C-alpha positions as CSV (number, residue, x, y, z in Angstrom):
1,M,-3.8,18.3,6.9
2,R,-7.2,19.7,5.9
3,R,-8.7,19.4,2.5
4,S,-12.3,19.8,1.3
5,G,-13.4,20.3,4.9
6,M,-12.0,16.9,6.0
7,T,-9.1,16.2,8.4
8,R,-6.5,13.8,7.2
9,T,-3.6,12.4,9.1
10,I,-0.5,10.6,7.9
11,G,0.8,7.2,9.1
12,L,0.9,7.1,12.9
13,E,0.3,10.8,13.4
14,R,-2.1,10.1,16.2
15,E,0.8,10.9,18.6
16,G,-0.7,14.4,18.9
17,Q,1.9,16.3,16.8
18,G,-0.7,18.3,15.0
19,V,-2.1,18.3,11.5
20,M,-0.7,20.1,8.5
21,P,-2.7,22.2,6.1
22,F,-2.8,20.6,2.7
23,W,-1.0,23.4,0.9
24,Q,1.8,23.3,3.4
25,A,2.1,19.5,3.2
26,L,2.6,19.7,-0.6
27,G,5.6,22.0,0.2
28,V,7.1,19.8,2.8
29,M,9.8,18.4,0.5
30,M,11.6,21.8,0.7
31,C,13.7,20.4,3.5
32,L,16.8,20.0,1.3
33,T,19.7,21.5,3.2
34,G,18.4,22.9,6.5
35,C,17.2,19.5,7.8
36,A,20.4,17.7,8.0
37,G,22.5,20.3,9.7
38,G,25.8,18.6,8.6
39,R,27.2,15.2,9.2
40,G,28.3,15.9,12.8
41,T,31.0,14.2,14.8
42,A,31.1,10.6,15.7
43,P,28.8,9.9,18.7
44,P,30.1,8.0,21.7
45,P,29.8,4.2,21.8
46,P,26.3,2.8,22.3
47,P,25.2,0.9,25.4
48,A,25.8,-2.9,25.2
49,A,23.2,-4.7,23.1
50,T,21.6,-6.5,26.0
51,A,17.9,-6.8,27.0
52,Q,17.9,-6.2,30.7
53,A,14.8,-4.4,31.7
54,A,15.4,-0.7,32.3
55,P,14.9,0.7,35.8
56,A,11.4,1.8,36.6
57,A,11.0,5.6,36.2
58,S,8.4,8.2,35.6
59,R,7.9,7.3,31.9
60,P,4.8,7.6,29.8
61,A,2.6,4.5,29.2
62,G,4.0,2.5,26.3
63,W,7.6,3.1,27.0
64,S,9.5,-0.1,26.2
65,D,10.8,-2.4,29.0
66,S,14.3,-2.4,27.4
67,S,15.8,-0.4,24.6
68,Y,19.3,-0.3,23.1
69,Y,21.4,0.1,20.0
70,L,22.2,-3.0,18.0
71,A,25.2,-2.7,15.7
72,M,24.8,-4.1,12.2
73,P,27.7,-5.8,10.4
74,D,28.7,-2.5,8.8
75,G,28.7,-0.8,12.2
76,V,25.5,1.2,11.8
77,R,23.5,1.1,15.0
78,L,19.7,0.5,15.0
79,A,17.4,1.4,17.9
80,V,15.6,-1.7,19.3
81,S,12.8,-1.7,21.9
82,L,11.5,-4.8,23.7
83,W,8.3,-5.3,25.6
84,F,8.3,-8.4,27.9
85,P,5.5,-10.4,29.5
86,G,5.5,-9.1,33.0
87,G,7.7,-6.2,32.1
88,R,11.1,-7.9,32.3
89,P,12.8,-11.2,31.4
90,D,11.3,-13.9,33.6
91,G,13.8,-16.8,32.9
92,Q,11.5,-18.4,30.4
93,A,11.9,-18.5,26.6
94,H,9.2,-16.8,24.6
95,P,8.3,-16.4,20.9
96,V,9.1,-13.0,19.4
97,L,7.0,-10.7,17.3
98,L,9.2,-8.5,15.2
99,V,8.0,-5.2,13.8
100,Q,10.4,-3.1,11.7
101,T,9.1,0.5,11.6
102,R,10.0,3.9,10.2
103,Y,7.4,5.7,12.3
104,G,9.0,5.4,15.7
105,R,9.2,2.4,18.0
106,A,6.9,3.7,20.8
107,G,4.4,5.2,18.5
108,T,4.1,2.0,16.6
109,F,3.7,-0.1,19.8
110,I,1.0,2.3,21.2
111,H,-1.0,3.0,18.1
112,G,-0.1,0.3,15.6
113,E,-2.8,-2.4,15.2
114,S,-5.0,-0.4,17.6
115,G,-3.0,-1.6,20.6
116,K,-2.9,-5.3,19.8
117,Y,0.9,-5.4,20.4
118,A,0.3,-4.9,24.1
119,A,-2.2,-7.8,24.0
120,L,0.3,-10.1,22.4
121,V,2.8,-9.3,25.2
122,A,0.1,-10.2,27.7
123,Q,-0.3,-13.5,25.9
124,G,3.3,-14.4,26.2
125,F,5.1,-12.8,23.3
126,V,8.1,-10.6,23.5
127,V,7.4,-7.8,21.1
128,A,10.5,-6.3,19.4
129,I,10.2,-3.1,17.5
130,V,13.1,-1.7,15.5
131,D,13.6,1.7,14.0
132,T,14.9,0.9,10.6
133,R,18.2,2.2,9.3
134,G,18.3,6.0,8.9
135,S,14.8,6.5,10.4
136,T,13.8,8.3,13.7
137,A,16.2,7.1,16.4
138,S,18.4,4.8,14.4
139,F,21.8,5.7,12.9
140,G,22.6,5.5,9.2
141,D,21.7,7.3,6.0
142,R,18.3,6.8,4.4
143,M,18.7,7.5,0.7
144,V,15.9,5.2,-0.1
145,E,13.0,3.5,1.6
146,I,13.8,-0.2,2.3
147,G,17.1,-0.1,0.4
148,P,19.6,-3.0,0.1
149,D,21.3,-2.1,3.4
150,E,18.0,-2.1,5.2
151,I,17.1,-5.5,3.7
152,R,20.5,-6.9,4.7
153,D,19.9,-5.6,8.3
154,M,17.0,-8.0,8.6
155,D,19.4,-11.0,8.7
156,A,21.3,-9.5,11.7
157,I,18.1,-8.4,13.5
158,I,16.4,-11.8,13.2
159,A,19.6,-13.7,14.2
160,H,20.0,-11.5,17.2
161,L,16.4,-12.0,18.4
162,K,16.6,-15.8,17.9
163,A,19.8,-16.0,20.0
164,Q,18.7,-14.2,23.1
165,P,18.2,-16.2,26.3
166,W,14.6,-15.0,26.6
167,S,13.8,-16.2,23.1
168,N,12.7,-19.7,22.1
169,G,14.0,-19.1,18.6
170,E,10.6,-18.5,17.0
171,V,10.3,-15.1,15.3
172,F,7.2,-13.9,13.5
173,A,7.4,-10.6,11.5
174,E,4.2,-8.5,11.4
175,G,3.0,-5.1,10.4
176,V,0.7,-2.9,8.5
177,S,1.7,-0.7,5.5
178,Y,5.4,0.1,5.6
179,M,5.8,-2.4,8.5
180,A,4.0,-5.0,6.3
181,D,6.5,-4.3,3.5
182,T,9.4,-5.0,5.8
183,A,7.7,-8.1,7.2
184,D,7.2,-9.4,3.6
185,L,10.8,-8.8,2.7
186,A,11.9,-10.4,6.0
187,T,10.3,-13.7,4.8
188,G,13.3,-14.0,2.4
189,S,15.9,-13.6,5.2
190,R,18.6,-16.2,5.4
191,A,18.3,-15.9,9.2
192,G,14.9,-17.8,9.0
193,L,11.6,-16.4,10.1
194,T,9.1,-18.8,11.6
195,G,6.2,-17.0,9.9
196,A,4.8,-13.6,8.9
197,I,1.6,-11.6,9.1
198,V,1.6,-9.1,6.3
199,R,-1.2,-6.5,6.4
200,E,-1.9,-4.0,3.6
201,S,1.5,-4.2,2.0
202,D,2.7,-2.6,-1.3
203,F,4.1,-5.6,-3.1
204,D,5.1,-3.4,-6.1
205,P,5.0,0.2,-4.9
206,Y,5.6,1.5,-8.4
207,L,2.6,-0.2,-10.0
208,Q,0.3,-0.4,-7.0
209,L,0.8,2.9,-5.2
210,F,3.1,5.6,-6.6
211,A,2.5,5.1,-10.4
212,P,-0.5,2.8,-11.0
213,G,-0.7,2.1,-14.7
214,G,2.3,4.4,-15.1
215,V,0.3,7.4,-13.9
216,A,2.2,9.4,-11.2
217,N,0.4,9.6,-7.9
218,D,2.0,12.9,-6.9
219,F,-0.4,13.3,-4.0
220,M,0.9,10.2,-2.2
221,M,4.6,10.8,-3.0
222,S,4.5,14.4,-1.8
223,L,2.6,14.0,1.4
224,W,4.0,10.7,2.6
225,G,7.5,11.5,1.5
226,G,7.3,14.9,3.1
227,D,6.0,13.4,6.4
228,T,8.9,10.9,6.5
229,L,11.4,13.7,6.0
230,L,10.2,15.6,9.0
231,R,10.0,12.4,11.2
232,D,13.5,11.4,10.4
233,Y,15.0,14.8,11.0
234,G,13.2,15.0,14.4
235,K,10.8,17.8,13.4
236,S,7.1,18.2,14.2
237,L,4.7,17.7,11.3
238,D,2.9,21.0,11.9
239,P,5.4,23.9,11.5
240,K,3.4,26.0,13.9
241,D,4.6,23.6,16.7
242,G,8.1,24.4,15.7
243,L,9.6,21.3,17.4
244,D,13.1,20.3,16.3
245,C,15.0,17.6,18.3
246,G,18.1,18.1,16.2
247,A,18.3,21.8,17.0
248,R,17.1,21.7,20.6
249,A,17.5,18.8,23.1
250,E,14.4,20.0,25.0
251,D,12.2,19.4,22.0
252,C,13.1,15.7,21.8
253,S,10.8,14.5,24.6
254,R,8.0,16.6,23.2
255,L,8.1,14.5,20.1
256,W,7.2,11.4,22.0
257,P,6.1,8.8,21.0
258,R,7.3,9.3,17.4
259,L,10.8,9.6,18.9
260,Q,12.1,7.5,21.8
261,P,15.7,7.5,23.0
262,V,17.4,4.2,24.0
263,D,18.0,3.5,27.6
264,G,20.8,5.5,29.0
265,D,20.3,8.4,26.6
266,S,18.4,10.6,29.0
267,D,19.9,13.8,27.5
268,H,19.1,12.6,23.9
269,H,22.7,13.1,22.8
270,L,22.7,9.7,20.9
271,L,19.3,10.4,19.4
272,R,20.4,13.9,18.2
273,A,23.7,12.5,16.9
274,A,21.8,10.0,14.7
275,I,19.7,12.8,13.3
276,A,22.6,15.2,12.7
277,A,24.6,12.6,10.8
278,R,21.8,11.6,8.5
279,R,21.4,11.9,4.7
280,H,17.9,11.4,3.4
281,W,16.0,11.0,0.1
282,K,13.4,13.6,-0.9
283,P,10.0,13.2,-2.7
284,D,11.3,15.3,-5.6
285,D,14.0,12.6,-6.2
286,Y,11.4,10.6,-8.0
287,R,9.8,13.4,-10.0
288,Q,11.5,12.3,-13.3
289,A,11.3,8.5,-12.5
290,E,8.4,7.9,-14.7
291,F,9.2,4.3,-15.7
292,R,9.5,1.2,-13.6
293,D,13.2,0.9,-14.4
294,D,14.0,4.6,-13.9
295,K,16.3,5.5,-11.0
296,G,15.4,8.5,-9.0
297,A,17.9,11.3,-8.2
298,N,18.8,9.2,-5.2
299,G,20.1,6.4,-7.4
300,F,17.3,3.9,-6.7
301,T,14.2,2.7,-8.5
302,M,10.9,2.4,-6.7
303,F,10.6,-1.2,-7.7
304,S,13.9,-2.2,-6.1
305,S,12.5,-1.6,-2.6
306,S,9.7,-4.1,-3.1
307,A,9.1,-7.7,-2.2
308,A,8.2,-8.2,-5.9
309,A,11.9,-7.7,-6.6
310,R,13.0,-10.4,-4.2
311,L,10.9,-13.4,-5.3
312,A,13.9,-15.8,-5.5
313,E,14.8,-15.2,-1.8
314,I,11.2,-15.5,-0.6
315,A,10.7,-18.7,-2.6
316,R,13.9,-20.2,-1.3
317,A,13.0,-19.5,2.4
318,G,9.4,-20.8,2.0
319,V,8.1,-19.0,5.1
320,P,4.3,-19.4,5.7
321,V,2.5,-16.1,5.5
322,Q,-1.0,-14.7,6.3
323,Y,-1.6,-11.9,3.9
324,W,-4.3,-9.2,4.4
325,A,-5.4,-6.6,1.8
326,S,-8.5,-4.7,0.7
327,W,-10.4,-4.0,-2.5
328,M,-10.6,-0.4,-1.3
329,D,-6.9,0.2,-0.4
330,A,-4.8,1.4,-3.3
331,G,-3.4,-1.6,-5.1
332,T,-3.0,-3.9,-2.0
333,A,-5.4,-6.5,-3.3
334,E,-3.7,-6.8,-6.7
335,G,-0.3,-7.0,-4.9
336,T,-1.5,-9.8,-2.7
337,L,-2.9,-11.7,-5.6
338,A,0.2,-11.1,-7.6
339,R,2.3,-12.6,-4.8
340,Y,0.0,-15.6,-4.6
341,R,0.3,-16.2,-8.3
342,S,4.0,-15.6,-8.5
343,L,5.0,-17.8,-5.6
344,P,2.9,-21.0,-6.1
345,G,5.0,-23.1,-3.6
346,I,4.7,-20.7,-0.7
347,P,2.3,-21.5,2.1
348,M,0.0,-18.5,2.0
349,E,-3.4,-17.7,3.5
350,V,-5.0,-14.6,2.0
351,W,-7.8,-12.3,3.3
352,I,-9.1,-9.6,1.0
353,T,-11.6,-7.3,2.7
354,A,-13.3,-4.0,1.8
355,N,-11.9,-2.3,4.9
356,N,-9.7,0.8,5.2
357,H,-5.9,0.7,5.4
358,G,-5.9,0.1,9.1
359,G,-8.6,-2.6,8.9
360,D,-10.8,-0.9,11.5
361,R,-13.5,0.5,9.2
362,L,-15.7,-0.9,6.4
363,T,-15.5,1.0,3.1
364,D,-17.9,-1.1,1.0
365,P,-19.4,1.6,-1.3
366,F,-22.8,-0.3,-1.2
367,F,-23.0,0.3,2.5
368,P,-21.8,3.9,3.0
369,E,-23.4,4.3,6.4
370,T,-21.8,1.1,7.8
371,A,-18.5,1.7,9.6
372,D,-17.9,-1.6,11.5
373,P,-15.2,-3.5,9.7
374,V,-15.9,-7.0,8.2
375,P,-14.5,-9.1,9.7
376,G,-14.5,-7.1,13.0
377,F,-11.1,-6.0,14.3
378,E,-11.3,-8.5,17.2
379,D,-12.1,-11.3,14.7
380,Q,-9.2,-10.3,12.5
381,W,-6.8,-10.6,15.4
382,A,-8.4,-13.9,16.4
383,G,-7.6,-15.1,12.9
384,I,-4.1,-13.9,13.3
385,A,-3.7,-15.6,16.6
386,D,-5.0,-18.8,15.1
387,F,-2.6,-18.6,12.2
388,I,0.3,-18.1,14.6
389,A,-0.8,-21.1,16.7
390,R,-1.1,-23.3,13.6
391,V,2.4,-22.4,12.4
392,R,3.9,-22.9,15.8
393,S,2.3,-26.3,16.1
394,G,3.7,-27.3,12.7
395,E,0.3,-27.6,11.0
396,P,0.6,-27.0,7.2
397,V,-0.8,-23.7,5.9
398,T,-3.2,-24.4,3.0
399,R,-3.0,-22.0,0.1
400,T,-6.3,-20.2,0.2
401,I,-7.9,-16.9,-0.8
402,H,-10.7,-15.6,1.4
403,Y,-12.3,-12.6,-0.3
404,Y,-15.1,-10.2,0.6
405,V,-17.9,-9.6,-2.0
406,L,-19.0,-6.0,-2.3
407,G,-22.7,-5.5,-1.8
408,A,-23.1,-8.9,-0.2
409,R,-21.4,-8.5,3.2
410,T,-20.0,-12.0,3.0
411,F,-16.7,-13.9,2.2
412,R,-16.0,-16.6,-0.2
413,T,-13.1,-18.9,-0.6
414,T,-11.1,-20.0,-3.6
415,A,-7.7,-21.6,-4.3
416,A,-7.3,-19.7,-7.6
417,W,-7.8,-16.2,-9.0
418,P,-10.2,-15.8,-10.6
419,P,-12.2,-18.8,-9.3
420,S,-12.1,-21.6,-11.8
421,D,-15.9,-21.6,-12.7
422,V,-16.2,-18.0,-13.8
423,K,-16.9,-17.2,-17.4
424,R,-15.0,-14.4,-19.2
425,I,-17.5,-12.1,-20.9
426,A,-16.6,-9.3,-23.4
427,F,-19.0,-6.3,-23.5
428,R,-18.4,-4.4,-26.7
429,F,-18.9,-0.6,-26.9
430,D,-22.1,0.0,-28.9
431,A,-24.2,3.0,-30.0
432,Q,-25.8,5.4,-27.6
433,G,-23.4,4.6,-24.9
434,T,-24.3,1.0,-24.4
435,L,-22.3,-2.2,-23.7
436,S,-23.4,-5.2,-25.6
437,T,-22.4,-8.9,-25.6
438,D,-23.6,-9.1,-29.3
439,R,-22.1,-7.8,-32.4
440,P,-22.4,-3.9,-32.4
441,R,-25.5,-2.7,-34.1
442,A,-23.6,-0.2,-36.1
443,D,-20.0,0.9,-36.7
444,G,-19.2,4.2,-35.3
445,E,-17.1,6.3,-33.0
446,D,-17.6,8.3,-29.8
447,R,-15.9,11.7,-29.4
448,Y,-14.9,13.0,-26.0
449,S,-13.2,16.2,-24.9
450,V,-11.3,15.4,-21.7
451,D,-12.5,17.3,-18.6
452,F,-9.3,17.9,-16.6
453,S,-11.4,18.9,-13.6
454,A,-12.7,15.3,-13.2
455,T,-12.2,13.8,-9.7
456,T,-13.1,10.8,-7.6
457,G,-13.3,13.0,-4.5
458,S,-11.2,13.6,-1.4
459,A,-11.7,10.2,0.2
460,T,-10.7,7.3,-2.1
461,R,-8.7,4.1,-2.3
462,W,-5.7,6.5,-2.8
463,T,-6.2,8.5,0.4
464,T,-6.8,5.6,2.9
465,Q,-3.1,5.0,3.3
466,I,-2.7,8.5,4.8
467,G,-5.9,8.6,6.9
468,D,-9.2,9.1,5.0
469,P,-11.0,5.8,4.3
470,A,-12.4,5.4,0.8
471,A,-15.9,6.9,0.7
472,Y,-17.3,6.8,-2.8
473,G,-20.8,8.3,-3.0
474,D,-23.4,8.2,-5.7
475,R,-21.4,8.8,-8.9
476,R,-24.2,9.7,-11.3
477,E,-23.4,13.4,-11.4
478,A,-19.7,12.7,-11.8
479,D,-20.4,10.4,-14.7
480,R,-22.1,13.2,-16.6
481,A,-18.7,14.7,-17.3
482,L,-17.3,11.3,-18.5
483,L,-17.6,9.0,-21.5
484,T,-19.9,6.2,-20.3
485,Y,-21.0,2.8,-21.6
486,T,-23.8,0.9,-19.8
487,S,-25.0,-2.7,-20.1
488,A,-28.6,-3.9,-20.2
489,P,-30.0,-4.9,-16.8
490,F,-28.9,-8.3,-15.5
491,E,-31.7,-10.9,-15.5
492,R,-30.5,-12.6,-12.3
493,D,-28.0,-12.0,-9.5
494,M,-24.4,-12.3,-10.7
495,E,-21.0,-12.3,-9.1
496,L,-18.4,-10.2,-10.7
497,V,-15.2,-11.8,-9.5
498,G,-11.8,-11.3,-11.2
499,T,-9.6,-8.7,-12.9
500,P,-11.5,-6.8,-15.5
501,A,-9.7,-5.5,-18.6
502,I,-10.2,-2.6,-21.0
503,R,-9.5,-2.6,-24.7
504,L,-9.7,0.7,-26.5
505,F,-9.3,1.5,-30.1
506,V,-8.8,5.3,-29.9
507,A,-7.3,8.3,-31.6
508,T,-6.1,11.0,-29.3
509,A,-5.2,14.7,-29.8
510,T,-1.9,14.4,-28.0
511,A,1.0,12.0,-27.9
512,D,0.8,11.3,-24.1
513,P,-2.7,10.9,-22.7
514,A,-3.8,9.0,-19.6
515,F,-6.9,7.0,-19.3
516,F,-8.9,6.5,-16.1
517,A,-11.5,3.7,-16.2
518,Y,-14.2,3.2,-13.6
519,L,-16.3,0.1,-13.3
520,E,-19.6,0.9,-11.7
521,D,-23.0,-0.6,-10.7
522,V,-26.1,1.2,-11.8
523,A,-29.2,0.5,-9.7
524,P,-32.8,0.7,-11.0
525,D,-33.3,4.0,-9.2
526,G,-30.3,5.5,-11.0
527,R,-27.7,5.4,-8.2
528,V,-24.2,4.7,-9.5
529,T,-21.9,2.8,-7.2
530,Y,-18.1,2.6,-7.6
531,L,-16.7,-0.9,-7.9
532,T,-13.1,-0.6,-9.1
533,E,-10.9,1.3,-11.4
534,G,-8.0,1.1,-13.8
535,L,-5.4,3.8,-14.7
536,F,-3.2,3.8,-17.7
537,R,-0.7,6.2,-19.4
538,A,-1.0,5.4,-23.1
539,I,2.8,5.5,-23.8
540,H,3.1,2.1,-21.9
541,R,0.8,0.3,-24.3
542,K,3.4,-2.0,-25.9
543,P,2.6,-5.6,-24.8
544,A,5.1,-7.2,-22.6
545,T,7.1,-10.0,-24.1
546,A,7.5,-13.5,-22.6
547,G,9.9,-13.6,-19.7
548,Q,10.1,-9.8,-19.5
549,L,8.0,-9.3,-16.4
550,P,9.5,-9.5,-12.9
551,Y,6.4,-11.3,-11.6
552,D,3.0,-12.5,-12.7
553,Q,1.1,-9.4,-13.6
554,P,-2.6,-9.4,-14.7
555,E,-3.3,-9.4,-18.4
556,P,-3.0,-7.4,-20.5
557,A,0.5,-7.0,-19.0
558,K,3.0,-4.2,-19.8
559,S,6.7,-3.8,-18.9
560,Y,6.4,-0.1,-17.9
561,E,10.1,0.2,-18.9
562,R,11.5,3.3,-20.6
563,A,12.8,1.4,-23.7
564,D,9.2,0.2,-24.4
565,A,7.6,3.6,-24.4
566,M,5.3,4.2,-27.4
567,P,3.9,7.7,-27.7
568,M,0.5,8.0,-29.4
569,V,0.5,9.5,-32.9
570,P,-2.1,12.3,-32.7
571,G,-5.1,11.6,-34.8
572,R,-4.1,8.0,-35.6
573,I,-6.2,5.0,-34.2
574,A,-4.2,2.8,-31.8
575,E,-5.0,-0.1,-29.6
576,V,-4.7,0.7,-25.8
577,T,-5.3,-2.2,-23.4
578,F,-5.0,-2.4,-19.6
579,P,-6.4,-4.2,-16.6
580,T,-8.4,-2.6,-13.8
581,F,-7.7,-3.5,-10.2
582,P,-9.3,-6.9,-9.2
583,I,-12.7,-6.9,-7.6
584,A,-15.5,-9.1,-6.3
585,A,-19.0,-7.7,-6.2
586,L,-22.7,-8.8,-6.2
587,L,-24.5,-7.4,-9.3
588,K,-28.2,-7.8,-8.5
589,A,-30.9,-8.6,-10.9
590,G,-32.2,-5.4,-12.5
591,H,-28.8,-3.6,-12.0
592,R,-26.6,-2.7,-14.9
593,L,-22.8,-2.6,-15.3
594,R,-21.2,0.7,-16.4
595,L,-17.7,1.6,-17.6
596,S,-16.9,5.3,-17.3
597,L,-13.8,6.8,-18.9
598,A,-12.0,9.9,-17.9
599,G,-8.7,11.5,-18.9
600,A,-7.8,12.9,-15.4
601,D,-8.4,12.5,-11.7
602,T,-7.4,15.7,-9.8
603,S,-7.8,13.9,-6.5
604,A,-4.3,12.5,-6.6
605,F,-2.8,12.1,-10.1
606,R,-0.5,14.1,-12.4
607,R,-2.0,15.7,-15.4
608,Y,-0.9,14.3,-18.8
609,S,-1.6,15.1,-22.4
610,E,1.5,17.3,-22.5
611,G,-0.4,20.0,-20.6
612,K,-2.6,20.6,-23.7
613,A,-6.3,20.2,-24.4
614,E,-7.2,16.5,-25.1
615,S,-9.9,14.8,-27.1
616,W,-10.5,11.2,-28.0
617,S,-12.2,9.4,-30.8
618,V,-13.2,6.0,-29.4
619,Q,-13.9,3.4,-32.1
620,R,-16.7,0.7,-31.9
621,S,-16.8,-1.5,-35.0
622,A,-16.0,-5.0,-36.2
623,L,-12.6,-3.8,-37.2
624,Y,-12.0,-1.8,-34.0
625,P,-14.0,-3.6,-31.3
626,S,-13.4,-1.5,-28.1
627,S,-14.6,-3.5,-25.2
628,L,-14.7,-4.3,-21.5
629,S,-14.0,-7.9,-20.4
630,V,-15.1,-9.2,-17.0
631,D,-15.4,-12.5,-15.1
632,L,-18.9,-13.4,-14.1
633,R,-20.8,-16.4,-12.6
634,P,-24.3,-16.8,-11.2
635,W,-24.7,-15.7,-7.6
636,H,-25.4,-18.4,-5.1
637,D,-26.3,-17.0,-1.7
638,P,-24.3,-19.1,0.8
639,K,-26.8,-18.4,3.6
């Protein structure tokens, strides 16, 4: 799709299926009745679930060595593709890398992880990629992403792979994004994974992607959900291409590699039968699901599809995991740290970068002209290979967090978040837009009329999951339209490392406002650099009670449940507290810390304030001490 002069692609849309204009993409969810084309008749029995290599034929590069339908316990058949060292079973037993995808088996093998799956095959792994239930070539309904049936399928898939004569019984799950979510959930399987590599997952998709702070990310839900509809109904993304595998058999092969039939289905009748019989969720199903416990029109909550909802199973299995995330990729860093805190007994090695969603581009806002990822992509995969080797050898995995420091181009290591030697500092709002660690000079209030045209731009932490890496430029002009508070210059280099929190005492004009808080670095020359942000819909402000939370959320924690909703009383001062996303950044001597407050972000998020004009009265006094709290420690250059 094209937006603001930039081209953005969704998921694995490098297959060459075209790019959809932004306005058309927002209307993709129209596919309500014409997509399915009826339930269809029962297809013929599938080929036997064996892994003999298919006969050589004139097939495009990346076609699997063997592909077949594997029946689940309820009879639903999933498409499985295998790639063998040497192209066919060689009489030896190999470890298996499992990737569960909803983007198409061949497309995932070719484009996923920039071709590293082929390298793993060359190194002796059998790579097994499965189209998950109800997606692309697999049979079954798909009324929800990663629903309970799909999670149960993981037991049968892993058990099947472990039992094959070409398998040595070691199965590692791996993936990026959706495939990372399935890998994370597979760590709780009773079939027993050997290990997992989870890269850029959505641990809690409600709070860390689709509704951060309870603020609806309509941009992501509409575009990603619309793309998945078209994929799973065998249609091209760009309507100008007009490809429709369900309607015309000759179109199926043109949708390669997002669609690949199993061996023996040369006329695509099985593939088309899977598409014809399918029922599917729609992005609009979640339009009214505003709270974490709200079910969509499809009957499922967003949270129920998450690893965060399966902590007991994951804890029981105890599978060692290498987890990758980024400060600049939606809420993946917070999800990773939440998993680390919530599962203290799980062997877990964490890497938090400042790279894009695919890990192949640096998006540190202090170095906007530097594209090479840190660590480099080859180094990332060297670390993955090392992790796999250690797990296979039985070496214990030490619980460790390796995190990148924005502005420093270096990593640091800790066993706890935040590191144990940081100091929590509260900066109070003060007169003339300042932040002070002392008692405010004078009681007062700051009035702000919300600018609903405010935006963080077209390339942000919220766009990287669908193609555009975060690219925050100098924000000094954007800040002129916001309510800002800025500290005095730091006297020495400091490391900001932790999860900042906002405390507002504020009166609003409407009952349902949203707050967008941006933490920024202000250089001596005036440049303003984005560090992190926090979003919060004020009706969620009721503090969570002990034992109410499904996992260890950062303070100040909220339930985000419908029963706890507390609309603001217009004109009455209320306390509104919320965390930002975690961050680590070098704040150099002479630089200042800034908090900028907005009431909207048109780049991705739904407008609130009941559709009315909004104004705030932010208090700053001993009685109403609005503040920003951060974790700081003196910077010690490791070089």
